[in-house]
All heavy atoms as TSV, in Angstrom:
chain	resi	resn	atom	element	x	y	z
A	1	MET	N	N	2.999	10.600	-21.132
A	1	MET	CA	C	2.374	10.132	-19.906
A	1	MET	C	C	1.411	11.210	-19.414
A	1	MET	O	O	1.790	12.364	-19.277
A	1	MET	CB	C	3.476	9.866	-18.867
A	1	MET	CG	C	2.957	9.554	-17.490
A	1	MET	SD	S	4.238	9.297	-16.230
A	1	MET	CE	C	5.007	7.814	-16.784
A	2	PRO	N	N	0.164	10.825	-19.147
A	2	PRO	CA	C	-0.800	11.798	-18.619
A	2	PRO	C	C	-0.328	12.390	-17.287
A	2	PRO	O	O	0.383	11.737	-16.519
A	2	PRO	CB	C	-2.066	10.974	-18.429
A	2	PRO	CG	C	-1.897	9.786	-19.302
A	2	PRO	CD	C	-0.430	9.529	-19.373
A	3	LEU	N	N	-0.732	13.606	-17.014
A	3	LEU	CA	C	-0.323	14.308	-15.811
A	3	LEU	C	C	-0.654	13.514	-14.546
A	3	LEU	O	O	0.164	13.427	-13.627
A	3	LEU	CB	C	-0.966	15.694	-15.761
A	3	LEU	CG	C	-0.595	16.550	-14.545
A	3	LEU	CD1	C	0.909	16.798	-14.505
A	3	LEU	CD2	C	-1.349	17.870	-14.587
A	4	ARG	N	N	-1.822	12.923	-14.483
A	4	ARG	CA	C	-2.244	12.155	-13.305
A	4	ARG	C	C	-1.264	11.013	-13.032
A	4	ARG	O	O	-0.870	10.775	-11.898
A	4	ARG	CB	C	-3.646	11.597	-13.510
A	4	ARG	CG	C	-4.179	10.801	-12.334
A	4	ARG	CD	C	-5.577	10.361	-12.605
A	4	ARG	NE	N	-6.427	11.538	-12.683
A	4	ARG	CZ	C	-7.492	11.758	-11.938
A	4	ARG	NH1	N	-7.877	10.854	-11.079
A	4	ARG	NH2	N	-8.196	12.847	-12.055
A	5	GLU	N	N	-0.848	10.296	-14.069
A	5	GLU	CA	C	0.094	9.199	-13.895
A	5	GLU	C	C	1.481	9.711	-13.540
A	5	GLU	O	O	2.195	9.092	-12.748
A	5	GLU	CB	C	0.140	8.338	-15.149
A	5	GLU	CG	C	-1.118	7.529	-15.354
A	5	GLU	CD	C	-1.092	6.712	-16.630
A	5	GLU	OE1	O	-0.027	6.599	-17.270
A	5	GLU	OE2	O	-2.154	6.182	-16.990
A	6	ALA	N	N	1.874	10.843	-14.108
A	6	ALA	CA	C	3.183	11.420	-13.793
A	6	ALA	C	C	3.258	11.802	-12.323
A	6	ALA	O	O	4.266	11.539	-11.645
A	6	ALA	CB	C	3.453	12.629	-14.679
A	7	ILE	N	N	2.205	12.396	-11.806
A	7	ILE	CA	C	2.178	12.779	-10.394
A	7	ILE	C	C	2.141	11.538	-9.510
A	7	ILE	O	O	2.877	11.441	-8.523
A	7	ILE	CB	C	0.985	13.705	-10.097
A	7	ILE	CG1	C	1.186	15.046	-10.813
A	7	ILE	CG2	C	0.799	13.900	-8.600
A	7	ILE	CD1	C	-0.013	15.946	-10.792
A	8	ALA	N	N	1.307	10.564	-9.846
A	8	ALA	CA	C	1.192	9.335	-9.053
A	8	ALA	C	C	2.529	8.610	-8.966
A	8	ALA	O	O	2.878	8.050	-7.919
A	8	ALA	CB	C	0.131	8.417	-9.637
A	9	SER	N	N	3.319	8.644	-10.026
A	9	SER	CA	C	4.596	7.922	-10.024
A	9	SER	C	C	5.610	8.528	-9.057
A	9	SER	O	O	6.600	7.900	-8.717
A	9	SER	CB	C	5.177	7.874	-11.436
A	9	SER	OG	O	5.652	9.158	-11.825
A	10	LEU	N	N	5.360	9.748	-8.599
A	10	LEU	CA	C	6.261	10.416	-7.660
A	10	LEU	C	C	5.913	10.135	-6.205
A	10	LEU	O	O	6.670	10.498	-5.306
A	10	LEU	CB	C	6.229	11.929	-7.897
A	10	LEU	CG	C	6.671	12.397	-9.278
A	10	LEU	CD1	C	6.410	13.890	-9.418
A	10	LEU	CD2	C	8.119	12.059	-9.532
A	11	LEU	N	N	4.773	9.516	-5.952
A	11	LEU	CA	C	4.275	9.337	-4.589
A	11	LEU	C	C	4.559	7.941	-4.043
A	11	LEU	O	O	4.467	6.950	-4.756
A	11	LEU	CB	C	2.768	9.575	-4.546
A	11	LEU	CG	C	2.282	10.950	-5.000
A	11	LEU	CD1	C	0.765	10.981	-5.016
A	11	LEU	CD2	C	2.859	12.035	-4.128
A	12	VAL	N	N	4.891	7.890	-2.777
A	12	VAL	CA	C	4.993	6.650	-2.018
A	12	VAL	C	C	4.099	6.842	-0.798
A	12	VAL	O	O	4.259	7.814	-0.064
A	12	VAL	CB	C	6.442	6.362	-1.579
A	12	VAL	CG1	C	6.506	5.124	-0.710
A	12	VAL	CG2	C	7.343	6.212	-2.794
A	13	VAL	N	N	3.141	5.958	-0.605
A	13	VAL	CA	C	2.175	6.120	0.488
A	13	VAL	C	C	2.220	4.943	1.449
A	13	VAL	O	O	2.621	3.836	1.089
A	13	VAL	CB	C	0.729	6.293	-0.037
A	13	VAL	CG1	C	0.604	7.521	-0.910
A	13	VAL	CG2	C	0.268	5.058	-0.787
A	14	GLY	N	N	1.811	5.201	2.667
A	14	GLY	CA	C	1.611	4.168	3.661
A	14	GLY	C	C	0.133	4.091	3.981
A	14	GLY	O	O	-0.636	4.990	3.630
A	15	PHE	N	N	-0.274	3.036	4.626
A	15	PHE	CA	C	-1.680	2.891	5.004
A	15	PHE	C	C	-1.755	2.013	6.238
A	15	PHE	O	O	-0.800	1.308	6.573
A	15	PHE	CB	C	-2.512	2.297	3.860
A	15	PHE	CG	C	-2.116	0.893	3.480
A	15	PHE	CD1	C	-2.794	-0.192	4.005
A	15	PHE	CD2	C	-1.061	0.666	2.620
A	15	PHE	CE1	C	-2.428	-1.480	3.679
A	15	PHE	CE2	C	-0.688	-0.619	2.283
A	15	PHE	CZ	C	-1.369	-1.699	2.819
A	16	ARG	N	N	-2.860	2.053	6.918
A	16	ARG	CA	C	-3.088	1.175	8.066
A	16	ARG	C	C	-3.978	0.028	7.611
A	16	ARG	O	O	-5.042	0.259	7.053
A	16	ARG	CB	C	-3.753	1.947	9.203
A	16	ARG	CG	C	-2.806	2.880	9.906
A	16	ARG	CD	C	-3.469	3.560	11.110
A	16	ARG	NE	N	-2.484	4.283	11.878
A	16	ARG	CZ	C	-2.178	5.563	11.679
A	16	ARG	NH1	N	-2.783	6.259	10.738
A	16	ARG	NH2	N	-1.263	6.145	12.434
A	17	GLY	N	N	-3.534	-1.168	7.860
A	17	GLY	CA	C	-4.331	-2.336	7.510
A	17	GLY	C	C	-3.461	-3.499	7.115
A	17	GLY	O	O	-2.292	-3.338	6.775
A	18	MET	N	N	-4.062	-4.676	7.132
A	18	MET	CA	C	-3.327	-5.911	6.851
A	18	MET	C	C	-3.679	-6.522	5.505
A	18	MET	O	O	-3.060	-7.481	5.081
A	18	MET	CB	C	-3.626	-6.961	7.927
A	18	MET	CG	C	-3.405	-6.497	9.328
A	18	MET	SD	S	-1.692	-6.135	9.626
A	18	MET	CE	C	-1.784	-5.427	11.244
A	19	THR	N	N	-4.710	-5.961	4.825
A	19	THR	CA	C	-5.151	-6.525	3.549
A	19	THR	C	C	-5.324	-5.418	2.514
A	19	THR	O	O	-5.416	-4.235	2.858
A	19	THR	CB	C	-6.504	-7.258	3.705
A	19	THR	OG1	O	-7.500	-6.305	4.057
A	19	THR	CG2	C	-6.436	-8.352	4.758
A	20	VAL	N	N	-5.387	-5.815	1.270
A	20	VAL	CA	C	-5.584	-4.857	0.181
A	20	VAL	C	C	-6.924	-4.149	0.316
A	20	VAL	O	O	-7.042	-2.978	-0.028
A	20	VAL	CB	C	-5.482	-5.573	-1.186
A	20	VAL	CG1	C	-5.839	-4.653	-2.319
A	20	VAL	CG2	C	-4.082	-6.125	-1.376
A	21	GLU	N	N	-7.922	-4.822	0.869
A	21	GLU	CA	C	-9.251	-4.229	1.016
A	21	GLU	C	C	-9.231	-2.997	1.909
A	21	GLU	O	O	-10.090	-2.134	1.799
A	21	GLU	CB	C	-10.248	-5.248	1.570
A	21	GLU	CG	C	-10.614	-6.345	0.600
A	21	GLU	CD	C	-9.532	-7.415	0.450
A	21	GLU	OE1	O	-8.733	-7.630	1.385
A	21	GLU	OE2	O	-9.468	-8.027	-0.621
A	22	THR	N	N	-8.234	-2.860	2.773
A	22	THR	CA	C	-8.182	-1.723	3.679
A	22	THR	C	C	-7.599	-0.472	3.033
A	22	THR	O	O	-7.570	0.581	3.658
A	22	THR	CB	C	-7.351	-2.059	4.942
A	22	THR	OG1	O	-6.026	-2.388	4.552
A	22	THR	CG2	C	-7.974	-3.189	5.722
A	23	ILE	N	N	-7.172	-0.555	1.771
A	23	ILE	CA	C	-6.566	0.616	1.127
A	23	ILE	C	C	-7.437	1.176	0.016
A	23	ILE	O	O	-6.941	1.780	-0.921
A	23	ILE	CB	C	-5.153	0.327	0.588
A	23	ILE	CG1	C	-5.174	-0.720	-0.523
A	23	ILE	CG2	C	-4.227	-0.070	1.683
A	23	ILE	CD1	C	-3.906	-0.762	-1.307
A	24	ASP	N	N	-8.741	1.023	0.125
A	24	ASP	CA	C	-9.648	1.494	-0.923
A	24	ASP	C	C	-9.403	2.949	-1.303
A	24	ASP	O	O	-9.484	3.314	-2.462
A	24	ASP	CB	C	-11.108	1.306	-0.515
A	24	ASP	CG	C	-11.509	-0.159	-0.555
A	24	ASP	OD1	O	-10.839	-0.930	-1.258
A	24	ASP	OD2	O	-12.477	-0.514	0.113
A	25	ALA	N	N	-9.096	3.806	-0.334
A	25	ALA	CA	C	-8.876	5.224	-0.639
A	25	ALA	C	C	-7.662	5.424	-1.536
A	25	ALA	O	O	-7.631	6.344	-2.356
A	25	ALA	CB	C	-8.697	6.014	0.650
A	26	ASN	N	N	-6.661	4.562	-1.430
A	26	ASN	CA	C	-5.459	4.684	-2.246
A	26	ASN	C	C	-5.476	3.790	-3.475
A	26	ASN	O	O	-4.559	3.850	-4.286
A	26	ASN	CB	C	-4.216	4.346	-1.407
A	26	ASN	CG	C	-3.991	5.339	-0.302
A	26	ASN	OD1	O	-4.210	6.526	-0.481
A	26	ASN	ND2	N	-3.584	4.864	0.845
A	27	ALA	N	N	-6.504	2.959	-3.615
A	27	ALA	CA	C	-6.540	2.012	-4.722
A	27	ALA	C	C	-6.492	2.709	-6.079
A	27	ALA	O	O	-5.822	2.243	-6.996
A	27	ALA	CB	C	-7.783	1.128	-4.628
A	28	ALA	N	N	-7.172	3.829	-6.223
A	28	ALA	CA	C	-7.145	4.555	-7.491
A	28	ALA	C	C	-5.734	5.031	-7.805
A	28	ALA	O	O	-5.278	4.940	-8.947
A	28	ALA	CB	C	-8.102	5.740	-7.456
A	29	ALA	N	N	-5.006	5.497	-6.797
A	29	ALA	CA	C	-3.630	5.944	-7.007
A	29	ALA	C	C	-2.745	4.771	-7.407
A	29	ALA	O	O	-1.874	4.911	-8.271
A	29	ALA	CB	C	-3.096	6.618	-5.750
A	30	VAL	N	N	-2.959	3.616	-6.812
A	30	VAL	CA	C	-2.177	2.430	-7.165
A	30	VAL	C	C	-2.429	2.075	-8.623
A	30	VAL	O	O	-1.498	1.792	-9.381
A	30	VAL	CB	C	-2.519	1.241	-6.235
A	30	VAL	CG1	C	-1.870	-0.041	-6.729
A	30	VAL	CG2	C	-2.076	1.538	-4.810
A	31	ARG	N	N	-3.673	2.125	-9.045
A	31	ARG	CA	C	-4.013	1.797	-10.441
A	31	ARG	C	C	-3.453	2.805	-11.433
A	31	ARG	O	O	-3.235	2.493	-12.582
A	31	ARG	CB	C	-5.530	1.701	-10.591
A	31	ARG	CG	C	-6.095	0.459	-9.988
A	31	ARG	CD	C	-7.568	0.295	-10.367
A	31	ARG	NE	N	-8.210	-0.518	-9.364
A	31	ARG	CZ	C	-8.964	-0.057	-8.376
A	31	ARG	NH1	N	-9.210	1.214	-8.263
A	31	ARG	NH2	N	-9.494	-0.871	-7.504
A	32	HIS	N	N	-3.220	4.038	-10.983
A	32	HIS	CA	C	-2.685	5.077	-11.863
A	32	HIS	C	C	-1.168	5.161	-11.820
A	32	HIS	O	O	-0.590	6.162	-12.221
A	32	HIS	CB	C	-3.295	6.441	-11.521
A	32	HIS	CG	C	-4.722	6.560	-11.944
A	32	HIS	ND1	N	-5.124	6.661	-13.253
A	32	HIS	CD2	C	-5.860	6.571	-11.205
A	32	HIS	CE1	C	-6.429	6.733	-13.308
A	32	HIS	NE2	N	-6.904	6.679	-12.083
A	33	GLY	N	N	-0.507	4.116	-11.320
A	33	GLY	CA	C	0.945	4.075	-11.366
A	33	GLY	C	C	1.635	4.683	-10.171
A	33	GLY	O	O	2.685	5.309	-10.300
A	34	LEU	N	N	1.075	4.501	-8.995
A	34	LEU	CA	C	1.684	4.995	-7.771
A	34	LEU	C	C	3.140	4.560	-7.707
A	34	LEU	O	O	3.476	3.424	-8.037
A	34	LEU	CB	C	0.921	4.432	-6.572
A	34	LEU	CG	C	1.324	4.910	-5.193
A	34	LEU	CD1	C	1.043	6.403	-5.048
A	34	LEU	CD2	C	0.567	4.138	-4.140
A	35	GLY	N	N	4.014	5.469	-7.280
A	35	GLY	CA	C	5.439	5.173	-7.221
A	35	GLY	C	C	5.771	4.013	-6.306
A	35	GLY	O	O	6.659	3.223	-6.594
A	36	GLY	N	N	5.056	3.884	-5.202
A	36	GLY	CA	C	5.328	2.791	-4.286
A	36	GLY	C	C	4.446	2.834	-3.062
A	36	GLY	O	O	3.742	3.806	-2.815
A	37	VAL	N	N	4.495	1.751	-2.312
A	37	VAL	CA	C	3.768	1.635	-1.056
A	37	VAL	C	C	4.784	1.241	-0.002
A	37	VAL	O	O	5.618	0.368	-0.228
A	37	VAL	CB	C	2.659	0.560	-1.149
A	37	VAL	CG1	C	1.997	0.330	0.193
A	37	VAL	CG2	C	1.626	0.953	-2.183
A	38	ILE	N	N	4.746	1.890	1.145
A	38	ILE	CA	C	5.646	1.556	2.238
A	38	ILE	C	C	4.867	0.801	3.299
A	38	ILE	O	O	3.741	1.175	3.634
A	38	ILE	CB	C	6.331	2.822	2.807
A	38	ILE	CG1	C	7.405	2.444	3.801
A	38	ILE	CG2	C	5.318	3.784	3.384
A	38	ILE	CD1	C	8.335	3.590	4.146
A	39	LEU	N	N	5.430	-0.289	3.772
A	39	LEU	CA	C	4.788	-1.121	4.778
A	39	LEU	C	C	5.564	-1.033	6.084
A	39	LEU	O	O	6.796	-0.981	6.083
A	39	LEU	CB	C	4.734	-2.578	4.313
A	39	LEU	CG	C	4.020	-2.828	2.984
A	39	LEU	CD1	C	4.142	-4.289	2.584
A	39	LEU	CD2	C	2.573	-2.402	3.050
A	40	PHE	N	N	4.841	-1.037	7.194
A	40	PHE	CA	C	5.444	-0.948	8.514
A	40	PHE	C	C	5.006	-2.136	9.362
A	40	PHE	O	O	3.863	-2.567	9.287
A	40	PHE	CB	C	5.012	0.337	9.230
A	40	PHE	CG	C	5.477	1.588	8.544
A	40	PHE	CD1	C	4.631	2.262	7.674
A	40	PHE	CD2	C	6.744	2.090	8.783
A	40	PHE	CE1	C	5.059	3.425	7.041
A	40	PHE	CE2	C	7.179	3.245	8.157
A	40	PHE	CZ	C	6.337	3.918	7.291
A	41	SER	N	N	5.907	-2.619	10.210
A	41	SER	CA	C	5.527	-3.702	11.105
A	41	SER	C	C	4.737	-3.162	12.304
A	41	SER	O	O	3.821	-3.805	12.778
A	41	SER	CB	C	6.753	-4.474	11.585
A	41	SER	OG	O	7.645	-3.619	12.276
A	42	ARG	N	N	5.086	-1.964	12.773
A	42	ARG	CA	C	4.403	-1.356	13.922
A	42	ARG	C	C	3.933	0.048	13.582
A	42	ARG	O	O	4.585	0.773	12.843
A	42	ARG	CB	C	5.342	-1.247	15.126
A	42	ARG	CG	C	5.754	-2.543	15.676
A	42	ARG	CD	C	4.811	-2.960	16.781
A	42	ARG	NE	N	5.130	-4.332	17.175
A	42	ARG	CZ	C	4.219	-5.213	17.474
A	42	ARG	NH1	N	2.962	-4.908	17.451
A	42	ARG	NH2	N	4.567	-6.423	17.814
A	43	ASP	N	N	2.806	0.432	14.144
A	43	ASP	CA	C	2.279	1.779	13.989
A	43	ASP	C	C	3.000	2.687	14.972
A	43	ASP	O	O	3.072	2.390	16.169
A	43	ASP	CB	C	0.772	1.778	14.276
A	43	ASP	CG	C	0.115	3.075	13.893
A	43	ASP	OD1	O	0.532	4.123	14.433
A	43	ASP	OD2	O	-0.809	3.052	13.079
A	44	GLY	N	N	3.557	3.784	14.497
A	44	GLY	CA	C	4.290	4.706	15.346
A	44	GLY	C	C	3.430	5.397	16.387
A	44	GLY	O	O	3.922	5.816	17.431
A	45	VAL	N	N	2.139	5.505	16.142
A	45	VAL	CA	C	1.234	6.185	17.075
A	45	VAL	C	C	0.702	5.215	18.127
A	45	VAL	O	O	0.754	5.485	19.323
A	45	VAL	CB	C	0.061	6.841	16.307
A	45	VAL	CG1	C	-0.943	7.446	17.263
A	45	VAL	CG2	C	0.588	7.884	15.344
A	46	THR	N	N	0.186	4.079	17.686
A	46	THR	CA	C	-0.471	3.154	18.611
A	46	THR	C	C	0.453	2.070	19.150
A	46	THR	O	O	0.151	1.466	20.175
A	46	THR	CB	C	-1.665	2.461	17.923
A	46	THR	OG1	O	-1.161	1.609	16.882
A	46	THR	CG2	C	-2.650	3.468	17.367
A	47	GLY	N	N	1.546	1.779	18.438
A	47	GLY	CA	C	2.435	0.692	18.834
A	47	GLY	C	C	1.920	-0.681	18.443
A	47	GLY	O	O	2.571	-1.692	18.674
A	48	LEU	N	N	0.752	-0.727	17.831
A	48	LEU	CA	C	0.160	-1.984	17.390
A	48	LEU	C	C	0.684	-2.357	16.006
A	48	LEU	O	O	1.211	-1.508	15.286
A	48	LEU	CB	C	-1.366	-1.848	17.353
A	48	LEU	CG	C	-2.037	-1.530	18.683
A	48	LEU	CD1	C	-3.514	-1.238	18.475
A	48	LEU	CD2	C	-1.845	-2.676	19.652
A	49	PRO	N	N	0.508	-3.626	15.587
A	49	PRO	CA	C	0.894	-3.994	14.223
A	49	PRO	C	C	0.170	-3.109	13.211
A	49	PRO	O	O	-1.015	-2.803	13.380
A	49	PRO	CB	C	0.440	-5.445	14.101
A	49	PRO	CG	C	0.428	-5.951	15.506
A	49	PRO	CD	C	0.013	-4.769	16.344
A	50	ARG	N	N	0.881	-2.674	12.173
A	50	ARG	CA	C	0.295	-1.769	11.184
A	50	ARG	C	C	-0.008	-2.478	9.873
A	50	ARG	O	O	-1.114	-2.380	9.352
A	50	ARG	CB	C	1.217	-0.586	10.939
A	50	ARG	CG	C	0.635	0.413	9.966
A	50	ARG	CD	C	1.364	1.700	9.987
A	50	ARG	NE	N	0.837	2.594	8.987
A	50	ARG	CZ	C	1.142	3.856	8.910
A	50	ARG	NH1	N	1.975	4.386	9.776
A	50	ARG	NH2	N	0.629	4.606	7.979
A	51	ASN	N	N	0.970	-3.163	9.289
A	51	ASN	CA	C	0.754	-3.836	8.013
A	51	ASN	C	C	1.217	-5.293	8.005
A	51	ASN	O	O	0.840	-6.037	7.117
A	51	ASN	CB	C	1.504	-3.130	6.870
A	51	ASN	CG	C	1.119	-1.691	6.693
A	51	ASN	OD1	O	1.962	-0.812	6.831
A	51	ASN	ND2	N	-0.132	-1.416	6.392
A	52	VAL	N	N	2.066	-5.685	8.937
A	52	VAL	CA	C	2.695	-6.994	8.882
A	52	VAL	C	C	2.463	-7.754	10.188
A	52	VAL	O	O	2.748	-7.231	11.262
A	52	VAL	CB	C	4.216	-6.853	8.640
A	52	VAL	CG1	C	4.880	-8.214	8.570
A	52	VAL	CG2	C	4.496	-6.049	7.381
A	53	THR	N	N	1.938	-8.975	10.065
A	53	THR	CA	C	1.761	-9.817	11.248
A	53	THR	C	C	2.487	-11.149	11.122
A	53	THR	O	O	2.820	-11.747	12.123
A	53	THR	CB	C	0.272	-10.089	11.522
A	53	THR	OG1	O	-0.314	-10.697	10.367
A	53	THR	CG2	C	-0.468	-8.815	11.878
A	54	SER	N	N	2.713	-11.607	9.884
A	54	SER	CA	C	3.393	-12.885	9.671
A	54	SER	C	C	3.930	-12.926	8.240
A	54	SER	O	O	3.482	-12.155	7.381
A	54	SER	CB	C	2.427	-14.045	9.890
A	54	SER	OG	O	1.480	-14.091	8.834
A	55	PRO	N	N	4.867	-13.824	7.969
A	55	PRO	CA	C	5.358	-13.952	6.589
A	55	PRO	C	C	4.242	-14.285	5.589
A	55	PRO	O	O	4.199	-13.731	4.488
A	55	PRO	CB	C	6.393	-15.077	6.679
A	55	PRO	CG	C	6.894	-15.006	8.079
A	55	PRO	CD	C	5.668	-14.642	8.893
A	56	ALA	N	N	3.327	-15.176	5.968
A	56	ALA	CA	C	2.234	-15.553	5.062
A	56	ALA	C	C	1.318	-14.361	4.775
A	56	ALA	O	O	0.904	-14.142	3.628
A	56	ALA	CB	C	1.436	-16.709	5.646
A	57	GLN	N	N	0.999	-13.592	5.817
A	57	GLN	CA	C	0.142	-12.418	5.628
A	57	GLN	C	C	0.835	-11.392	4.747
A	57	GLN	O	O	0.223	-10.768	3.883
A	57	GLN	CB	C	-0.217	-11.828	7.000
A	57	GLN	CG	C	-1.042	-10.564	6.968
A	57	GLN	CD	C	-0.185	-9.296	6.913
A	57	GLN	OE1	O	0.930	-9.255	7.423
A	57	GLN	NE2	N	-0.713	-8.275	6.277
A	58	LEU	N	N	2.145	-11.198	4.940
A	58	LEU	CA	C	2.902	-10.251	4.126
A	58	LEU	C	C	2.927	-10.677	2.663
A	58	LEU	O	O	2.760	-9.856	1.765
A	58	LEU	CB	C	4.326	-10.110	4.671
A	58	LEU	CG	C	5.246	-9.159	3.921
A	58	LEU	CD1	C	4.664	-7.752	3.882
A	58	LEU	CD2	C	6.628	-9.170	4.548
A	59	ARG	N	N	3.104	-11.979	2.408
A	59	ARG	CA	C	3.062	-12.477	1.022
A	59	ARG	C	C	1.707	-12.194	0.382
A	59	ARG	O	O	1.620	-11.762	-0.764
A	59	ARG	CB	C	3.373	-13.971	0.981
A	59	ARG	CG	C	4.850	-14.291	1.050
A	59	ARG	CD	C	5.124	-15.760	0.750
A	59	ARG	NE	N	4.547	-16.662	1.737
A	59	ARG	CZ	C	5.130	-16.996	2.882
A	59	ARG	NH1	N	6.308	-16.509	3.190
A	59	ARG	NH2	N	4.533	-17.821	3.725
A	60	ALA	N	N	0.625	-12.438	1.124
A	60	ALA	CA	C	-0.717	-12.193	0.596
A	60	ALA	C	C	-0.931	-10.709	0.320
A	60	ALA	O	O	-1.494	-10.341	-0.715
A	60	ALA	CB	C	-1.775	-12.711	1.576
A	61	LEU	N	N	-0.464	-9.851	1.218
A	61	LEU	CA	C	-0.626	-8.408	1.046
A	61	LEU	C	C	0.153	-7.913	-0.170
A	61	LEU	O	O	-0.385	-7.191	-1.007
A	61	LEU	CB	C	-0.173	-7.672	2.302
A	61	LEU	CG	C	-0.213	-6.140	2.254
A	61	LEU	CD1	C	-1.602	-5.623	1.940
A	61	LEU	CD2	C	0.298	-5.562	3.566
A	62	THR	N	N	1.411	-8.307	-0.293
A	62	THR	CA	C	2.201	-7.840	-1.440
A	62	THR	C	C	1.676	-8.409	-2.747
A	62	THR	O	O	1.694	-7.730	-3.774
A	62	THR	CB	C	3.698	-8.170	-1.258
A	62	THR	OG1	O	3.865	-9.556	-1.030
A	62	THR	CG2	C	4.291	-7.373	-0.114
A	63	SER	N	N	1.177	-9.636	-2.720
A	63	SER	CA	C	0.571	-10.206	-3.924
A	63	SER	C	C	-0.658	-9.402	-4.338
A	63	SER	O	O	-0.861	-9.090	-5.514
A	63	SER	CB	C	0.191	-11.667	-3.672
A	63	SER	OG	O	-0.489	-12.205	-4.772
A	64	GLY	N	N	-1.495	-9.048	-3.364
A	64	GLY	CA	C	-2.682	-8.242	-3.653
A	64	GLY	C	C	-2.328	-6.866	-4.190
A	64	GLY	O	O	-2.975	-6.349	-5.108
A	65	LEU	N	N	-1.276	-6.251	-3.646
A	65	LEU	CA	C	-0.837	-4.938	-4.143
A	65	LEU	C	C	-0.334	-5.038	-5.582
A	65	LEU	O	O	-0.614	-4.175	-6.404
A	65	LEU	CB	C	0.261	-4.377	-3.235
A	65	LEU	CG	C	-0.196	-3.921	-1.853
A	65	LEU	CD1	C	1.005	-3.657	-0.953
A	65	LEU	CD2	C	-1.083	-2.686	-1.956
A	66	ARG	N	N	0.394	-6.107	-5.881
A	66	ARG	CA	C	0.870	-6.308	-7.263
A	66	ARG	C	C	-0.294	-6.466	-8.227
A	66	ARG	O	O	-0.267	-5.952	-9.342
A	66	ARG	CB	C	1.785	-7.512	-7.332
A	66	ARG	CG	C	3.141	-7.275	-6.756
A	66	ARG	CD	C	4.055	-8.468	-7.021
A	66	ARG	NE	N	5.258	-8.324	-6.265
A	66	ARG	CZ	C	5.710	-9.204	-5.390
A	66	ARG	NH1	N	5.031	-10.324	-5.159
A	66	ARG	NH2	N	6.807	-8.990	-4.725
A	67	GLN	N	N	-1.321	-7.203	-7.804
A	67	GLN	CA	C	-2.495	-7.390	-8.666
A	67	GLN	C	C	-3.217	-6.075	-8.906
A	67	GLN	O	O	-3.708	-5.824	-10.003
A	67	GLN	CB	C	-3.438	-8.421	-8.066
A	67	GLN	CG	C	-2.912	-9.814	-8.133
A	67	GLN	CD	C	-3.834	-10.819	-7.447
A	67	GLN	OE1	O	-4.902	-10.477	-6.953
A	67	GLN	NE2	N	-3.409	-12.063	-7.404
A	68	LEU	N	N	-3.292	-5.232	-7.872
A	68	LEU	CA	C	-3.908	-3.909	-8.028
A	68	LEU	C	C	-3.153	-3.056	-9.049
A	68	LEU	O	O	-3.745	-2.362	-9.839
A	68	LEU	CB	C	-3.920	-3.170	-6.694
A	68	LEU	CG	C	-5.200	-3.055	-5.921
A	68	LEU	CD1	C	-4.983	-2.238	-4.674
A	68	LEU	CD2	C	-6.334	-2.513	-6.732
A	69	ALA	N	N	-1.824	-3.130	-8.952
A	69	ALA	CA	C	-0.998	-2.307	-9.840
A	69	ALA	C	C	-1.081	-2.810	-11.259
A	69	ALA	O	O	-0.960	-2.104	-12.206
A	69	ALA	CB	C	0.451	-2.324	-9.355
């Protein structure tokens, strides 16, 4: 396993946004075998929704993340 993929597999990242398009900065890491993505219903800083607004939106987001991977 290349070093880049070995390191990526150890990382779990979070991001702000409701769609896959909002994670462009992490998309390369996802493609290189990122260990995981953590999703939050509320942002700890702002108190606003962070990644999840409804079951349908969550299904679309996780489907998009799977396609990226």
